[in-house]
C-alpha positions in Angstrom: -62.5 88.1 -101.6 -59.1 90.1 -102.8 -60.8 93.4 -102.5 -62.3 92.4 -99.0 -58.5 91.5 -97.8 -57.0 94.6 -99.3 -59.8 97.1 -97.1 -59.0 94.5 -94.0 -55.2 94.9 -94.4 -55.5 98.9 -94.9 -57.5 99.1 -91.8 -55.5 97.3 -89.9 -52.5 100.1 -91.0 -54.5 102.5 -90.1 -55.3 101.7 -86.6 -51.8 100.7 -85.9 -49.6 103.1 -83.9 -47.5 105.7 -85.8 -44.6 105.2 -83.2 -44.6 109.3 -82.4 -46.1 108.8 -79.0 -46.7 112.2 -76.8 -43.3 111.3 -75.4 -41.1 111.1 -78.0 -42.8 114.4 -79.7 -42.1 116.0 -77.0 -38.6 114.8 -77.1 -38.0 116.0 -81.0 -39.6 119.2 -80.1 -37.2 119.8 -77.6 -34.4 118.9 -79.3 -35.0 121.3 -82.3 -35.5 124.4 -79.9 -31.9 123.3 -78.3 -29.9 123.5 -81.7 -31.4 126.6 -82.3 -30.1 128.1 -79.1 -27.2 126.1 -79.6 -26.5 128.0 -83.0 -27.2 131.3 -81.9 -24.7 131.1 -79.1 -22.3 129.1 -81.5 -23.2 132.2 -83.7 -22.5 134.6 -81.1 -19.4 132.9 -80.1 -17.6 133.2 -83.0 -18.6 136.5 -83.9 -17.3 137.3 -80.4 -13.8 135.4 -81.1 -13.3 136.5 -84.4 -13.5 139.8 -83.0 -11.0 139.7 -80.3 -8.7 138.4 -82.4 -9.4 140.5 -86.1 -10.6 143.8 -84.9 -8.4 144.8 -82.5 -6.6 148.2 -82.6 -4.5 149.5 -80.1 -5.9 147.2 -77.9 -10.0 148.3 -79.1 -12.2 146.1 -80.6 -13.3 148.3 -83.6 -15.9 148.8 -85.6 -15.9 149.8 -89.3 -15.9 153.5 -90.9 -19.5 154.6 -90.7 -20.3 158.0 -92.8 -22.7 160.6 -90.8 -24.2 164.0 -92.1 -26.9 166.6 -91.3 -28.0 170.0 -92.1 -28.6 170.6 -88.8 -26.4 172.0 -85.8 -25.1 168.7 -84.5 -25.2 164.7 -84.9 -26.3 162.7 -82.1 -26.9 159.0 -80.7 -30.0 157.8 -79.1 -29.6 157.5 -75.3 -27.2 154.5 -74.3 -27.8 153.1 -71.0 -25.5 151.7 -68.8 -25.1 149.7 -65.4 -28.1 149.8 -63.4 -30.1 151.5 -66.2 -29.1 148.7 -68.9 -30.7 146.0 -69.6 -28.7 142.7 -68.1 -25.3 142.1 -67.9 -24.0 143.0 -71.9 -24.0 146.8 -70.4 -22.2 147.0 -67.6 -19.9 149.7 -67.8 -16.8 147.2 -66.3 -17.5 145.0 -69.3 -16.7 147.6 -71.6 -14.0 148.5 -70.4 -12.3 152.1 -72.0 -14.2 153.1 -75.2 -12.5 155.2 -77.8 -14.9 157.6 -80.5 -12.9 158.4 -83.3 -14.6 161.1 -86.0 -13.1 162.7 -88.9 -15.1 165.6 -90.9 -15.3 164.8 -94.7 -14.1 168.4 -95.4 -10.4 168.8 -94.7 -9.6 171.3 -92.1 -12.9 171.7 -90.6 -12.6 172.3 -86.5 -14.8 169.7 -85.2 -15.9 168.8 -81.6 -16.7 165.6 -80.0 -18.2 165.0 -76.3 -20.4 162.6 -74.5 -22.5 163.7 -71.7 -25.6 162.6 -69.7 -28.3 162.2 -71.7 -30.0 164.4 -70.0 -27.7 167.9 -70.1 -27.9 166.7 -73.8 -31.4 167.3 -74.3 -31.6 170.1 -72.3 -28.5 171.8 -74.5 -30.3 170.4 -77.7 -33.9 171.3 -76.8 -35.7 172.7 -79.7 -32.2 172.8 -82.1 -32.1 171.6 -85.4 -30.2 168.1 -85.4 -29.8 164.4 -86.5 -30.2 161.8 -84.3 -28.1 158.2 -85.1 -30.9 156.2 -84.4 -28.7 153.3 -85.8 -25.0 153.4 -86.0 -24.4 150.0 -88.0 -27.3 150.6 -90.3 -26.2 154.4 -90.9 -29.8 155.4 -89.8 -30.6 158.7 -88.8 -33.5 161.0 -88.4 -33.6 165.4 -88.3 -35.3 166.8 -85.0 -35.9 170.1 -84.0 -36.1 173.4 -86.3 -34.5 175.7 -83.6 -31.1 177.9 -84.5 -27.3 176.5 -83.5 -27.0 176.7 -79.8 -24.4 178.4 -78.3 -20.2 176.3 -78.9 -20.2 173.0 -77.6 -17.0 173.8 -75.6 -18.3 176.6 -73.8 -20.7 173.9 -71.9 -19.0 172.2 -68.6 -21.1 169.3 -68.1 -19.1 166.7 -70.6 -17.5 163.2 -69.0 -14.8 163.5 -72.0 -14.7 166.2 -75.3 -12.2 166.6 -77.6 -12.2 170.0 -80.3 -9.9 171.2 -83.4 -9.3 171.0 -86.6 -9.3 167.4 -88.3 -9.5 164.1 -87.1 -10.5 163.9 -83.3 -10.9 161.1 -80.5 -12.2 160.8 -77.4 -11.5 158.0 -74.8 -14.2 157.7 -71.8 -14.0 155.2 -68.7 -17.4 154.2 -68.9 -19.6 154.8 -65.8 -23.7 154.0 -64.9 -26.0 156.3 -66.0 -27.8 157.2 -69.7 -24.9 159.1 -72.2 -25.6 160.5 -75.3 -22.4 161.3 -78.2 -22.1 164.3 -80.2 -20.7 165.6 -82.8 -20.7 169.1 -83.9 -18.8 171.9 -85.1 -16.5 174.0 -83.2 -18.1 177.1 -83.9 -21.4 175.9 -83.4 -22.6 176.6 -87.0 -24.8 174.0 -88.9 -24.0 171.6 -91.4 -21.2 168.6 -91.1 -20.5 165.5 -92.4 -18.2 162.9 -90.7 -16.7 159.4 -90.8 -16.6 157.6 -87.1 -15.8 154.3 -85.5 -16.4 153.2 -82.3 -14.0 151.1 -80.1 -13.9 149.3 -76.9 -11.2 147.9 -74.7 -13.8 144.4 -74.1 -11.0 143.4 -71.8 -13.5 140.3 -70.6 -14.8 139.5 -74.6 -12.1 136.3 -75.1 -13.3 134.8 -72.2 -17.4 135.8 -72.6 -16.6 133.9 -76.4 -15.2 131.0 -75.5 -18.1 130.4 -72.9 -20.8 130.7 -75.8 -19.0 128.4 -77.7 -19.0 125.8 -75.1 -22.4 126.6 -73.6 -23.4 126.6 -78.3 -21.2 122.9 -78.2 -23.2 121.4 -74.8 -26.6 122.7 -75.9 -25.8 121.1 -79.9 -25.1 118.1 -78.3 -27.8 117.7 -75.9 -30.4 118.6 -78.9 -28.6 116.1 -81.5 -29.4 113.1 -78.9 -32.9 114.2 -78.0 -33.5 114.3 -81.8 -31.7 110.8 -82.6 -33.5 109.3 -79.9 -37.1 110.6 -81.0 -36.6 109.2 -84.4 -34.7 105.9 -83.4 -37.4 105.2 -81.6 -40.2 105.4 -83.5 -38.4 103.6 -86.0 -37.5 100.8 -83.8 -41.3 100.8 -82.7 -42.3 100.7 -86.8 -39.6 97.9 -87.2 -41.6 95.9 -84.5 -45.0 96.6 -86.5 -44.0 95.1 -89.1 -43.1 91.8 -88.1 -45.2 89.4 -89.1 -47.3 87.7 -86.1 -47.2 84.6 -85.0 -50.0 82.1 -84.4 
């Protein structure tokens, strides 16, 4: 008799709804997604605020120093697309303000050339020339391309939007504009083999407001996500409590 009662109770418990209706599941999933998006926005906003408040030098938000070297004739960046050629507002020239490129040779007294030009002009100038492309500035990643001899000295070319050359550290300040651009570093005499330290800076006049906007958006989404999650969990617990109430005959 006792086994029959226990078996009946088990069947009744299995047949009882769990409390997780489709609406509550959707609310829980939506809340989790909002929280995850909010954490990304809060992280980006916090990083932007930190950079604006602690990483500015003479008005430039500045990266750390990175080391690059090549046995070829030049170091170049990958194409950077700005404005209509870029992807979204992040690459708008107006957002960047002025850009500063600082390069220091690791061998004292070495004369360097540093320039920035449209990517198409750089590609023609270095076509077939043995040089190294920096594929990830922050990760110090680079790849060697080409096998040809050194080109004519870079300072003799007329396509540079901004450039500097001479012995010791060189600084180039450039006002960005729409298009695809490449930074080039070479020995001033064009001979192969160089090693340098470099950092990048940008004025980023709207960085503070962008960071605050991201923080506010992240806080709003986080609040909404938490409310959805709490609502879904409370509704389920409320339903379960109701199911546990003894039935009245």
